[in-house]
DODRENRO-441181 format. One record per atom (N, C-alpha, C, O, CB): x, y, z; residue number from 1; atom name. Coordinates in nm, 4 decimals, padded with zeros to 6 digits. Glycine has a CB too. Example, Ala and Ser with C-alpha at 12.3 -4.5 7.8 and 13.67 -1.06 7.14 Angstrom:
        u        v        w   i at
  01.3190 -00.5690  00.7800   1  N
  01.2300 -00.4500  00.7800   1 CA
  01.3200 -00.3300  00.7800   1  C
  01.4236 -00.3319  00.8465   1  O
  01.1308 -00.4473  00.9046   1 CB
  01.2850 -00.2250  00.7080   2  N
  01.3670 -00.1060  00.7140   2 CA
  01.2900  00.0030  00.7870   2  C
  01.3409  00.1138  00.8039   2  O
  01.4084 -00.0598  00.5725   2 CB
end
This chain:
        u        v        w   i at
 -00.1478  01.0231  01.0296   1  N
 -00.0228  01.0582  00.9690   1 CA
  00.0738  01.1014  01.0790   1  C
  00.0373  01.1808  01.1657   1  O
 -00.0418  01.1690  00.8633   1 CB
  00.1956  01.0503  01.0762   2  N
  00.2925  01.0854  01.1789   2 CA
  00.3797  01.2012  01.1308   2  C
  00.4009  01.2182  01.0107   2  O
  00.3794  00.9632  01.2157   2 CB
  00.4293  01.2793  01.2235   3  N
  00.5161  01.3911  01.1913   3 CA
  00.6596  01.3441  01.2000   3  C
  00.6992  01.2794  01.2969   3  O
  00.4910  01.5114  01.2857   3 CB
  00.7376  01.3769  01.0978   4  N
  00.8775  01.3385  01.0944   4 CA
  00.9600  01.4660  01.0831   4  C
  00.9299  01.5527  01.0010   4  O
  00.9072  01.2403  00.9762   4 CB
  01.0626  01.4776  01.1640   5  N
  01.1471  01.5950  01.1627   5 CA
  01.2663  01.5689  01.0724   5  C
  01.3293  01.4634  01.0791   5  O
  01.1927  01.6321  01.3053   5 CB
  01.2959  01.6657  00.9887   6  N
  01.4119  01.6548  00.9015   6 CA
  01.5384  01.6574  00.9853   6  C
  01.5503  01.7382  01.0773   6  O
  01.4135  01.7681  00.7968   6 CB
  01.6326  01.5701  00.9544   7  N
  01.7579  01.5664  01.0284   7 CA
  01.8433  01.6861  00.9864   7  C
  01.8608  01.7127  00.8674   7  O
  01.8336  01.4321  01.0039   7 CB
  01.8957  01.7570  01.0850   8  N
  01.9789  01.8718  01.0559   8 CA
  02.1052  01.8656  01.1395   8  C
  02.1109  01.7976  01.2419   8  O
  01.9031  02.0023  01.0816   8 CB
  02.2060  01.9379  01.0940   9  N
  02.3318  01.9451  01.1654   9 CA
  02.4067  02.0682  01.1182   9  C
  02.3663  02.1329  01.0216   9  O
  02.4161  01.8168  01.1444   9 CB
  02.5141  02.1002  01.1851  10  N
  02.5992  02.2109  01.1443  10 CA
  02.7326  02.1518  01.1029  10  C
  02.7989  02.0839  01.1813  10  O
  02.6161  02.3171  01.2589  10 CB
  02.7710  02.1781  00.9795  11  N
  02.8935  02.1236  00.9221  11 CA
  03.0107  02.2153  00.9553  11  C
  03.0274  02.3214  00.8951  11  O
  02.8796  02.1060  00.7689  11 CB
  03.0909  02.1729  01.0516  12  N
  03.2082  02.2511  01.0950  12 CA
  03.3337  02.1681  01.0688  12  C
  03.3326  02.0458  01.0828  12  O
  03.1978  02.2908  01.2478  12 CB
  03.4387  02.2345  01.0316  13  N
  03.5652  02.1652  01.0066  13 CA
  03.6181  02.1046  01.1366  13  C
  03.5809  02.1490  01.2453  13  O
  03.6699  02.2622  00.9453  13 CB
  03.7039  02.0045  01.1261  14  N
  03.7638  01.9468  01.2472  14 CA
  03.8400  02.0521  01.3295  14  C
  03.8408  02.0478  01.4525  14  O
  03.8587  01.8322  01.2091  14 CB
  03.9036  02.1463  01.2591  15  N
  03.9760  02.2520  01.3301  15 CA
  03.8786  02.3399  01.4090  15  C
  03.9050  02.3744  01.5242  15  O
  04.0577  02.3381  01.2307  15 CB
  03.7661  02.3759  01.3468  16  N
  03.6655  02.4582  01.4142  16 CA
  03.6080  02.3832  01.5341  16  C
  03.5856  02.4426  01.6395  16  O
  03.5525  02.4980  01.3162  16 CB
  03.5842  02.2536  01.5185  17  N
  03.5302  02.1745  01.6293  17 CA
  03.6283  02.1714  01.7462  17  C
  03.5883  02.1815  01.8622  17  O
  03.4983  02.0311  01.5829  17 CB
  03.7565  02.1573  01.7149  18  N
  03.8587  02.1558  01.8213  18 CA
  03.8635  02.2911  01.8926  18  C
  03.8747  02.2963  02.0151  18  O
  03.9987  02.1213  01.7627  18 CB
  03.8549  02.4006  01.8162  19  N
  03.8554  02.5343  01.8766  19 CA
  03.7313  02.5553  01.9630  19  C
  03.7406  02.6134  02.0711  19  O
  03.8629  02.6428  01.7674  19 CB
  03.6163  02.5092  01.9170  20  N
  03.4932  02.5218  01.9952  20 CA
  03.5053  02.4479  02.1284  20  C
  03.4647  02.4988  02.2328  20  O
  03.3733  02.4680  01.9156  20 CB
  03.5618  02.3270  02.1231  21  N
  03.5789  02.2489  02.2466  21 CA
  03.6685  02.3228  02.3452  21  C
  03.6418  02.3257  02.4653  21  O
  03.6384  02.1098  02.2153  21 CB
  03.7752  02.3826  02.2927  22  N
  03.8684  02.4546  02.3802  22 CA
  03.8044  02.5821  02.4353  22  C
  03.8133  02.6085  02.5552  22  O
  03.9979  02.4892  02.3041  22 CB
  03.7404  02.6607  02.3497  23  N
  03.6798  02.7882  02.3909  23 CA
  03.5705  02.7668  02.4946  23  C
  03.5611  02.8420  02.5916  23  O
  03.6224  02.8617  02.2696  23 CB
  03.4873  02.6638  02.4743  24  N
  03.3742  02.6406  02.5645  24 CA
  03.4070  02.5428  02.6771  24  C
  03.3215  02.5101  02.7594  24  O
  03.2560  02.5889  02.4858  24 CB
  03.5335  02.4961  02.6795  25  N
  03.5792  02.4054  02.7847  25 CA
  03.4910  02.2804  02.7949  25  C
  03.4433  02.2436  02.9023  25  O
  03.5816  02.4784  02.9190  25 CB
  03.4714  02.2171  02.6793  26  N
  03.3932  02.0938  02.6716  26 CA
  03.4716  01.9908  02.5904  26  C
  03.5742  02.0230  02.5305  26  O
  03.2527  02.1199  02.6079  26 CB
  03.4238  01.8697  02.5890  27  N
  03.4907  01.7643  02.5126  27 CA
  03.4537  01.7747  02.3644  27  C
  03.3498  01.8311  02.3303  27  O
  03.4530  01.6245  02.5679  27 CB
  03.5380  01.7207  02.2768  28  N
  03.5035  01.7168  02.1346  28 CA
  03.3720  01.6411  02.1095  28  C
  03.2956  01.6762  02.0197  28  O
  03.6172  01.6517  02.0551  28 CB
  03.3471  01.5375  02.1895  29  N
  03.2226  01.4630  02.1742  29 CA
  03.1019  01.5521  02.2038  29  C
  02.9999  01.5424  02.1356  29  O
  03.2220  01.3403  02.2665  29 CB
  03.1125  01.6386  02.3048  30  N
  03.0016  01.7283  02.3363  30 CA
  02.9793  01.8287  02.2226  30  C
  02.8649  01.8611  02.1905  30  O
  03.0285  01.8026  02.4690  30 CB
  03.0859  01.8773  02.1627  31  N
  03.0723  01.9670  02.0472  31 CA
  02.9969  01.8943  01.9357  31  C
  02.9070  01.9511  01.8737  31  O
  03.2125  02.0154  01.9968  31 CB
  03.0336  01.7697  01.9110  32  N
  02.9633  01.6894  01.8106  32 CA
  02.8145  01.6782  01.8445  32  C
  02.7292  01.6942  01.7571  32  O
  03.0262  01.5488  01.8003  32 CB
  02.7840  01.6509  01.9704  33  N
  02.6443  01.6391  02.0128  33 CA
  02.5690  01.7705  01.9900  33  C
  02.4521  01.7690  01.9517  33  O
  02.6365  01.5985  02.1614  33 CB
  02.6344  01.8815  02.0129  34  N
  02.5712  02.0120  01.9917  34 CA
  02.5478  02.0375  01.8430  34  C
  02.4403  02.0826  01.8036  34  O
  02.6579  02.1243  02.0517  34 CB
  02.6478  02.0087  01.7610  35  N
  02.6377  02.0369  01.6175  35 CA
  02.5380  01.9455  01.5464  35  C
  02.4904  01.9780  01.4376  35  O
  02.7740  02.0231  01.5527  35 CB
  02.5067  01.8324  01.6073  36  N
  02.4067  01.7415  01.5495  36 CA
  02.2724  01.7520  01.6206  36  C
  02.1845  01.6682  01.6003  36  O
  02.4567  01.5977  01.5555  36 CB
  02.2564  01.8542  01.7035  37  N
  02.1322  01.8832  01.7758  37 CA
  02.0908  01.7728  01.8722  37  C
  01.9735  01.7636  01.9084  37  O
  02.0214  01.9070  01.6778  37 CB
  02.1844  01.6897  01.9141  38  N
  02.1527  01.5880  02.0147  38 CA
  02.1582  01.6472  02.1552  38  C
  02.0978  01.5949  02.2489  38  O
  02.2499  01.4690  02.0035  38 CB
  02.2323  01.7579  02.1678  39  N
  02.2342  01.8335  02.2927  39 CA
  02.1642  01.9659  02.2632  39  C
  02.1957  02.0334  02.1652  39  O
  02.3825  01.8554  02.3474  39 CB
  02.0700  02.0020  02.3484  40  N
  01.9977  02.1260  02.3251  40 CA
  01.9710  02.1969  02.4571  40  C
  01.8669  02.1794  02.5204  40  O
  01.8660  02.0990  02.2511  40 CB
  02.0678  02.2762  02.4952  41  N
  02.0543  02.3609  02.6133  41 CA
  02.1220  02.4936  02.5790  41  C
  02.1634  02.5143  02.4649  41  O
  02.1184  02.2933  02.7428  41 CB
  02.1334  02.5819  02.6751  42  N
  02.1887  02.7145  02.6466  42 CA
  02.3313  02.7063  02.5917  42  C
  02.3647  02.7755  02.4955  42  O
  02.1868  02.8001  02.7730  42 CB
  02.4147  02.6229  02.6518  43  N
  02.5531  02.6106  02.6049  43 CA
  02.5571  02.5514  02.4638  43  C
  02.6358  02.5955  02.3802  43  O
  02.6356  02.5230  02.7019  43 CB
  02.4738  02.4533  02.4379  44  N
  02.4700  02.3916  02.3044  44 CA
  02.4301  02.4956  02.1986  44  C
  02.4874  02.4997  02.0897  44  O
  02.3705  02.2714  02.3024  44 CB
  02.3319  02.5788  02.2318  45  N
  02.2893  02.6840  02.1372  45 CA
  02.4021  02.7840  02.1138  45  C
  02.4206  02.8312  02.0016  45  O
  02.1633  02.7577  02.1902  45 CB
  02.4773  02.8166  02.2181  46  N
  02.5908  02.9081  02.2036  46 CA
  02.6995  02.8460  02.1155  46  C
  02.7597  02.9143  02.0328  46  O
  02.6487  02.9447  02.3419  46 CB
  02.7236  02.7179  02.1338  47  N
  02.8237  02.6482  02.0516  47 CA
  02.7805  02.6487  01.9057  47  C
  02.8619  02.6750  01.8172  47  O
  02.8444  02.5026  02.1012  47 CB
  02.6526  02.6196  01.8794  48  N
  02.6042  02.6226  01.7409  48 CA
  02.6151  02.7622  01.6805  48  C
  02.6547  02.7779  01.5650  48  O
  02.4591  02.5747  01.7345  48 CB
  02.5795  02.8639  01.7600  49  N
  02.5877  03.0022  01.7123  49 CA
  02.7324  03.0378  01.6783  49  C
  02.7600  03.0929  01.5717  49  O
  02.5316  03.1001  01.8185  49 CB
  02.8240  03.0061  01.7691  50  N
  02.9656  03.0366  01.7458  50 CA
  03.0192  02.9595  01.6253  50  C
  03.0978  03.0131  01.5471  50  O
  03.0490  03.0035  01.8709  50 CB
  02.9776  02.8359  01.6106  51  N
  03.0232  02.7562  01.4965  51 CA
  02.9880  02.8260  01.3654  51  C
  03.0707  02.8351  01.2747  51  O
  02.9608  02.6148  01.5005  51 CB
  02.8640  02.8753  01.3563  52  N
  02.8185  02.9419  01.2342  52 CA
  02.8795  03.0805  01.2173  52  C
  02.9348  03.1121  01.1120  52  O
  02.6675  02.9527  01.2343  52 CB
  02.8693  03.1628  01.3207  53  N
  02.9017  03.3042  01.3058  53 CA
  03.0485  03.3400  01.3305  53  C
  03.0954  03.4438  01.2838  53  O
  02.8173  03.3826  01.3982  53 CB
  03.1201  03.2561  01.4024  54  N
  03.2610  03.2849  01.4291  54 CA
  03.3514  03.1975  01.3428  54  C
  03.4510  03.2449  01.2883  54  O
  03.2930  03.2637  01.5778  54 CB
  03.3159  03.0686  01.3307  55  N
  03.4043  02.9743  01.2614  55 CA
  03.3567  02.9361  01.1208  55  C
  03.4159  02.8486  01.0575  55  O
  03.4183  02.8496  01.3439  55 CB
  03.2511  03.0005  01.0715  56  N
  03.2078  02.9815  00.9330  56 CA
  03.1465  02.8470  00.9011  56  C
  03.1467  02.8050  00.7853  56  O
  03.3215  03.0019  00.8445  56 CB
  03.0938  02.7784  01.0015  57  N
  03.0292  02.6488  00.9771  57 CA
  02.8975  02.6703  00.9014  57  C
  02.8399  02.7791  00.9038  57  O
  03.0033  02.5733  01.1119  57 CB
  02.8518  02.5649  00.8347  58  N
  02.7322  02.5737  00.7511  58 CA
  02.6195  02.4888  00.8075  58  C
  02.6385  02.3696  00.8312  58  O
  02.7636  02.5304  00.6082  58 CB
  02.5015  02.5482  00.8297  59  N
  02.3853  02.4679  00.8702  59 CA
  02.3439  02.3769  00.7541  59  C
  02.3374  02.4206  00.6392  59  O
  02.2659  02.5600  00.9137  59 CB
  02.3164  02.2521  00.7848  60  N
  02.2813  02.1540  00.6813  60 CA
  02.1499  02.0859  00.7181  60  C
  02.1077  02.0853  00.8338  60  O
  02.3945  02.0483  00.6639  60 CB
  02.0871  02.0290  00.6162  61  N
  01.9606  01.9600  00.6367  61 CA
  01.9579  01.8381  00.5451  61  C
  01.9779  01.8509  00.4243  61  O
  01.8388  02.0545  00.6091  61 CB
  01.9333  01.7197  00.6018  62  N
  01.9206  01.5990  00.5213  62 CA
  01.7796  01.5923  00.4659  62  C
  01.6827  01.5986  00.5416  62  O
  01.9537  01.4720  00.6043  62 CB
  01.7673  01.5798  00.3366  63  N
  01.6374  01.5636  00.2733  63 CA
  01.6333  01.4265  00.2062  63  C
  01.7374  01.3708  00.1714  63  O
  01.6099  01.6778  00.1704  63 CB
  01.5148  01.3735  00.1887  64  N
  01.5044  01.2419  00.1267  64 CA
  01.5587  01.2410 -00.0158  64  C
  01.5444  01.3385 -00.0896  64  O
  01.3601  01.1958  00.1267  64 CB
  01.6205  01.1310 -00.0530  65  N
  01.6686  01.1137 -00.1887  65 CA
  01.5578  01.0496 -00.2709  65  C
  01.4954  00.9527 -00.2276  65  O
  01.7983  01.0279 -00.1922  65 CB
  01.5336  01.1041 -00.3896  66  N
  01.4300  01.0489 -00.4756  66 CA
  01.4528  01.0940 -00.6193  66  C
  01.5301  01.1861 -00.6455  66  O
  01.2900  01.0914 -00.4269  66 CB
  01.3846  01.0280 -00.7114  67  N
  01.3873  01.0680 -00.8509  67 CA
  01.2992  01.1921 -00.8662  67  C
  01.1845  01.1925 -00.8217  67  O
  01.3391  00.9518 -00.9443  67 CB
  01.3517  01.2959 -00.9280  68  N
  01.2752  01.4184 -00.9474  68 CA
  01.2685  01.4512 -01.0960  68  C
  01.3709  01.4604 -01.1637  68  O
  01.3377  01.5357 -00.8683  68 CB
  01.1471  01.4685 -01.1451  69  N
  01.1241  01.5026 -01.2855  69 CA
  01.0506  01.6359 -01.2938  69  C
  00.9677  01.6672 -01.2083  69  O
  01.0433  01.3908 -01.3575  69 CB
  01.0810  01.7131 -01.3956  70  N
  01.0108  01.8390 -01.4203  70 CA
  00.9402  01.8228 -01.5548  70  C
  01.0043  01.8115 -01.6593  70  O
  01.1101  01.9642 -01.4200  70 CB
  00.8077  01.8220 -01.5499  71  N
  00.7266  01.7945 -01.6680  71 CA
  00.6327  01.9104 -01.6974  71  C
  00.5891  01.9821 -01.6074  71  O
  00.6467  01.6655 -01.6493  71 CB
  00.6026  01.9271 -01.8269  72  N
  00.4941  02.0147 -01.8675  72 CA
  00.3894  01.9234 -01.9303  72  C
  00.4162  01.8539 -02.0282  72  O
  00.5427  02.1287 -01.9679  72 CB
  00.2693  01.9248 -01.8720  73  N
  00.1633  01.8361 -01.9194  73 CA
  00.1023  01.8897 -02.0485  73  C
  00.1304  02.0023 -02.0895  73  O
  00.0546  01.8196 -01.8120  73 CB
  00.0191  01.8084 -02.1117  74  N
 -00.0455  01.8481 -02.2368  74 CA
 -00.1330  01.9713 -02.2189  74  C
 -00.1481  02.0509 -02.3116  74  O
 -00.1289  01.7335 -02.2913  74 CB
 -00.1910  01.9877 -02.0995  75  N
 -00.2761  02.1045 -02.0752  75 CA
 -00.1956  02.2256 -02.0252  75  C
 -00.2547  02.3252 -01.9835  75  O
 -00.3849  02.0690 -01.9735  75 CB
 -00.0612  02.2184 -02.0289  76  N
  00.0238  02.3319 -01.9976  76 CA
  00.0656  02.3471 -01.8529  76  C
  00.1325  02.4445 -01.8184  76  O
 -00.0435  02.4521 -02.0379  76 CB
  00.0278  02.2528 -01.7665  77  N
  00.0684  02.2611 -01.6264  77 CA
  00.2163  02.2257 -01.6138  77  C
  00.2634  02.1297 -01.6746  77  O
 -00.0178  02.1670 -01.5381  77 CB
  00.2877  02.3029 -01.5357  78  N
  00.4304  02.2816 -01.5126  78 CA
  00.4454  02.2111 -01.3785  78  C
  00.4231  02.2719 -01.2738  78  O
  00.5106  02.4172 -01.5151  78 CB
  00.4831  02.0825 -01.3806  79  N
  00.4858  02.0004 -01.2601  79 CA
  00.6271  01.9582 -01.2222  79  C
  00.7128  01.9379 -01.3082  79  O
  00.3996  01.8781 -01.2791  79 CB
  00.6497  01.9453 -01.0916  80  N
  00.7656  01.8751 -01.0390  80 CA
  00.7097  01.7455 -00.9813  80  C
  00.6188  01.7486 -00.8983  80  O
  00.8455  01.9614 -00.9300  80 CB
  00.7629  01.6330 -01.0243  81  N
  00.7150  01.5029 -00.9788  81 CA
  00.8313  01.4303 -00.9127  81  C
  00.9384  01.4157 -00.9717  81  O
  00.6557  01.4189 -01.0971  81 CB
  00.8090  01.3845 -00.7885  82  N
  00.9108  01.3085 -00.7175  82 CA
  00.8562  01.1699 -00.6866  82  C
  00.7479  01.1552 -00.6300  82  O
  00.9545  01.3813 -00.5873  82 CB
  00.9339  01.0677 -00.7254  83  N
  00.8980  00.9289 -00.7009  83 CA
  00.9940  00.8723 -00.5965  83  C
  01.1148  00.8658 -00.6188  83  O
  00.9021  00.8452 -00.8328  83 CB
  00.9384  00.8313 -00.4819  84  N
  01.0192  00.7794 -00.3723  84 CA
  01.0306  00.6280 -00.3820  84  C
  00.9476  00.5627 -00.4452  84  O
  00.9593  00.8200 -00.2370  84 CB
  01.1343  00.5723 -00.3186  85  N
  01.1598  00.4278 -00.3235  85 CA
  01.0457  00.3452 -00.2650  85  C
  01.0317  00.2278 -00.2992  85  O
  01.2876  00.3958 -00.2495  85 CB
  00.9638  00.4039 -00.1773  86  N
  00.8539  00.3296 -00.1157  86 CA
  00.7268  00.3308 -00.2008  86  C
  00.6224  00.2828 -00.1567  86  O
  00.8238  00.3869  00.0209  86 CB
  00.7352  00.3858 -00.3234  87  N
  00.6205  00.3884 -00.4132  87 CA
  00.5343  00.5128 -00.4010  87  C
  00.4377  00.5285 -00.4757  87  O
  00.5368  00.2693 -00.3889  87 CB
  00.5675  00.6015 -00.3082  88  N
  00.4915  00.7250 -00.2901  88 CA
  00.5332  00.8249 -00.3981  88  C
  00.6502  00.8338 -00.4354  88  O
  00.5140  00.7847 -00.1470  88 CB
  00.4347  00.8992 -00.4466  89  N
  00.4583  00.9977 -00.5514  89 CA
  00.4144  01.1352 -00.5020  89  C
  00.3046  01.1502 -00.4484  89  O
  00.3831  00.9593 -00.6818  89 CB
  00.4999  01.2349 -00.5201  90  N
  00.4714  01.3731 -00.4821  90 CA
  00.4678  01.4563 -00.6096  90  C
  00.5627  01.4547 -00.6881  90  O
  00.5783  01.4286 -00.3806  90 CB
  00.3583  01.5288 -00.6300  91  N
  00.3459  01.6166 -00.7461  91 CA
  00.3186  01.7578 -00.6983  91  C
  00.2347  01.7797 -00.6110  91  O
  00.2336  01.5682 -00.8416  91 CB
  00.3904  01.8540 -00.7564  92  N
  00.3701  01.9944 -00.7224  92 CA
  00.3537  02.0734 -00.8509  92  C
  00.4370  02.0652 -00.9411  92  O
  00.4883  02.0499 -00.6377  92 CB
  00.2454  02.1501 -00.8587  93  N
  00.2252  02.2431 -00.9695  93 CA
  00.3135  02.3637 -00.9396  93  C
  00.2900  02.4344 -00.8416  93  O
  00.0720  02.2842 -00.9865  93 CB
  00.4142  02.3881 -01.0222  94  N
  00.5125  02.4919 -00.9931  94 CA
  00.4563  02.6333 -01.0059  94  C
  00.5146  02.7277 -00.9526  94  O
  00.6305  02.4766 -01.0846  94 CB
  00.3450  02.6489 -01.0753  95  N
  00.2868  02.7827 -01.0860  95 CA
  00.1939  02.8149 -00.9693  95  C
  00.1893  02.9294 -00.9243  95  O
  00.2110  02.7960 -01.2167  95 CB
  00.1205  02.7165 -00.9199  96  N
  00.0217  02.7431 -00.8149  96 CA
  00.0657  02.6961 -00.6763  96  C
  00.0126  02.7436 -00.5759  96  O
 -00.1083  02.6768 -00.8505  96 CB
  00.1622  02.6033 -00.6692  97  N
  00.2037  02.5469 -00.5410  97 CA
  00.1134  02.4345 -00.4932  97  C
  00.1344  02.3796 -00.3851  97  O
  00.2079  02.6547 -00.4371  97 CB
  00.0122  02.3997 -00.5735  98  N
 -00.0789  02.2911 -00.5351  98 CA
  00.0001  02.1606 -00.5324  98  C
  00.0758  02.1307 -00.6247  98  O
 -00.2008  02.2808 -00.6341  98 CB
 -00.0186  02.0832 -00.4251  99  N
  00.0623  01.9645 -00.3998  99 CA
 -00.0261  01.8422 -00.3751  99  C
 -00.1259  01.8497 -00.3034  99  O
  00.1551  01.9878 -00.2801  99 CB
  00.0124  01.7292 -00.4359 100  N
 -00.0570  01.6027 -00.4154 100 CA
  00.0449  01.4980 -00.3748 100  C
  00.1551  01.4926 -00.4294 100  O
 -00.1341  01.5588 -00.5431 100 CB
  00.0073  01.4146 -00.2784 101  N
  00.0877  01.2980 -00.2412 101 CA
 -00.0016  01.1768 -00.2604 101  C
 -00.1121  01.1702 -00.2065 101  O
  00.1422  01.3076 -00.0922 101 CB
  00.0481  01.0795 -00.3390 102  N
 -00.0271  00.9554 -00.3583 102 CA
  00.0553  00.8391 -00.3052 102  C
  00.1774  00.8362 -00.3203 102  O
 -00.0628  00.9337 -00.5087 102 CB
 -00.0126  00.7433 -00.2426 103  N
  00.0579  00.6275 -00.1873 103 CA
  00.0888  00.5272 -00.2983 103  C
  00.0556  00.5505 -00.4146 103  O
 -00.0260  00.5603 -00.0756 103 CB
  00.1515  00.4176 -00.2629 104  N
  00.1929  00.3181 -00.3625 104 CA
  00.0750  00.2500 -00.4319 104  C
  00.0929  00.1822 -00.5331 104  O
  00.2795  00.2133 -00.2968 104 CB
 -00.0457  00.2679 -00.3774 105  N
 -00.1660  00.2116 -00.4393 105 CA
 -00.2345  00.3125 -00.5303 105  C
 -00.3394  00.2826 -00.5873 105  O
 -00.2635  00.1643 -00.3320 105 CB
 -00.1763  00.4328 -00.5451 106  N
 -00.2328  00.5359 -00.6312 106 CA
 -00.3410  00.6194 -00.5652 106  C
 -00.4058  00.7001 -00.6319 106  O
 -00.2880  00.4733 -00.7533 106 CB
 -00.3618  00.6015 -00.4350 107  N
 -00.4642  00.6778 -00.3629 107 CA
 -00.4050  00.8102 -00.3140 107  C
 -00.2947  00.8125 -00.2592 107  O
 -00.5206  00.5955 -00.2431 107 CB
 -00.4776  00.9196 -00.3336 108  N
 -00.4322  01.0498 -00.2852 108 CA
 -00.4455  01.0526 -00.1334 108  C
 -00.5546  01.0354 -00.0790 108  O
 -00.5137  01.1662 -00.3506 108 CB
 -00.3318  01.0747 -00.0650 109  N
 -00.3326  01.0787  00.0809 109 CA
 -00.3185  01.2212  00.1336 109  C
 -00.3422  01.2470  00.2517 109  O
 -00.2209  00.9917  00.1363 109 CB
 -00.2794  01.3144  00.0450 110  N
 -00.2704  01.4535  00.0851 110 CA
 -00.2850  01.5423 -00.0373 110  C
 -00.2293  01.5131 -00.1431 110  O
 -00.1373  01.4815  00.1576 110 CB
 -00.3593  01.6495 -00.0229 111  N
 -00.3742  01.7507 -00.1265 111 CA
 -00.3786  01.8850 -00.0558 111  C
 -00.4714  01.9123  00.0203 111  O
 -00.5032  01.7269 -00.2145 111 CB
 -00.2780  01.9696 -00.0804 112  N
 -00.2733  02.0977 -00.0111 112 CA
 -00.1935  02.1983 -00.0910 112  C
 -00.1312  02.1649 -00.1917 112  O
 -00.2134  02.0818  00.1282 112 CB
 -00.1964  02.3210 -00.0449 113  N
 -00.1185  02.4288 -00.1036 113 CA
  00.0172  02.4330 -00.0351 113  C
  00.0237  02.4373  00.0877 113  O
 -00.1920  02.5654 -00.0907 113 CB
  00.1244  02.4318 -00.1111 114  N
  00.2603  02.4346 -00.0560 114 CA
  00.3317  02.5530 -00.1186 114  C
  00.3507  02.5564 -00.2402 114  O
  00.3380  02.2996 -00.0834 114 CB
  00.3715  02.6501 -00.0373 115  N
  00.4300  02.7700 -00.0960 115 CA
  00.5699  02.8029 -00.0452 115  C
  00.6318  02.8979 -00.0931 115  O
  00.3408  02.8855 -00.0703 115 CB
  00.6210  02.7260  00.0511 116  N
  00.7546  02.7556  00.1020 116 CA
  00.8426  02.6312  00.0969 116  C
  00.7932  02.5185  00.0950 116  O
  00.7469  02.8097  00.2457 116 CB
  00.9723  02.6535  00.0947 117  N
  01.0679  02.5421  00.0941 117 CA
  01.0572  02.4591  00.2219 117  C
  01.0584  02.3364  00.2130 117  O
  01.2114  02.5950  00.0778 117 CB
  01.0466  02.5205  00.3414 118  N
  01.0302  02.4371  00.4610 118 CA
  00.9048  02.3488  00.4549 118  C
  00.9076  02.2347  00.5011 118  O
  01.0241  02.5255  00.5847 118 CB
  00.7944  02.4008  00.3980 119  N
  00.6736  02.3182  00.3821 119 CA
  00.7028  02.2014  00.2883 119  C
  00.6634  02.0882  00.3160 119  O
  00.5548  02.4032  00.3275 119 CB
  00.7719  02.2285  00.1773 120  N
  00.8054  02.1229  00.0820 120 CA
  00.8938  02.0182  00.1478 120  C
  00.8712  01.8985  00.1296 120  O
  00.8753  02.1815 -00.0415 120 CB
  00.9931  02.0606  00.2232 121  N
  01.0822  01.9663  00.2913 121 CA
  01.0036  01.8772  00.3866 121  C
  01.0270  01.7565  00.3921 121  O
  01.1922  02.0416  00.3679 121 CB
  00.9117  01.9352  00.4609 122  N
  00.8293  01.8577  00.5540 122 CA
  00.7448  01.7549  00.4789 122  C
  00.7316  01.6409  00.5235 122  O
  00.7386  01.9511  00.6364 122 CB
  00.6881  01.7943  00.3663 123  N
  00.6059  01.7023  00.2861 123 CA
  00.6931  01.5914  00.2285 123  C
  00.6513  01.4756  00.2260 123  O
  00.5330  01.7784  00.1719 123 CB
  00.8140  01.6249  00.1821 124  N
  00.9044  01.5236  00.1271 124 CA
  00.9433  01.4207  00.2331 124  C
  00.9441  01.3007  00.2054 124  O
  01.0303  01.5901  00.0699 124 CB
  00.9750  01.4656  00.3518 125  N
  01.0113  01.3737  00.4598 125 CA
  00.8927  01.2843  00.4950 125  C
  00.9090  01.1642  00.5164 125  O
  01.0586  01.4518  00.5845 125 CB
  00.7737  01.3431  00.5007 126  N
  00.6535  01.2652  00.5291 126 CA
  00.6315  01.1592  00.4206 126  C
  00.6007  01.0440  00.4513 126  O
  00.5302  01.3580  00.5396 126 CB
  00.6474  01.1983  00.2939 127  N
  00.6278  01.1045  00.1829 127 CA
  00.7298  00.9908  00.1888 127  C
  00.6950  00.8749  00.1659 127  O
  00.6384  01.1781  00.0478 127 CB
  00.8534  01.0229  00.2189 128  N
  00.9563  00.9193  00.2267 128 CA
  00.9281  00.8191  00.3376 128  C
  00.9655  00.7023  00.3269 128  O
  01.0924  00.9824  00.2481 128 CB
  00.8630  00.8636  00.4430 129  N
  00.8411  00.7782  00.5591 129 CA
  00.7027  00.7136  00.5638 129  C
  00.6653  00.6562  00.6661 129  O
  00.8620  00.8576  00.6831 129 CB
  00.6283  00.7216  00.4577 130  N
  00.4937  00.6594  00.4550 130 CA
  00.5046  00.5093  00.4367 130  C
  00.4029  00.4402  00.4320 130  O
  00.4072  00.7197  00.3416 130 CB
end
């Protein structure tokens, strides 16, 4: 199984980006590279910090798009079921956090306990990329 990193960026207004470029004496393109995590050094981290804490920019995260259903089964289990375009299915028991991922052939490829949103995001990205 390969590890896939969720794409993230910092959503800053064009005005904030222009101010960041001027304050840090860099080009607008470099500010863009910093806000999309393509540049990662001390100055880039400072630009991201200033974007969020001084200019009110919002950290964002791209998550896979999929059909999401919330079902209660006959035996009373409360499930969230996500069906991805590649045929992969993700099921999470909302009371216990127990998680199953099945491939397009119906075979279980992962069964684990998922209790945090970052864990869920990682599993969703993995499922989308199977």
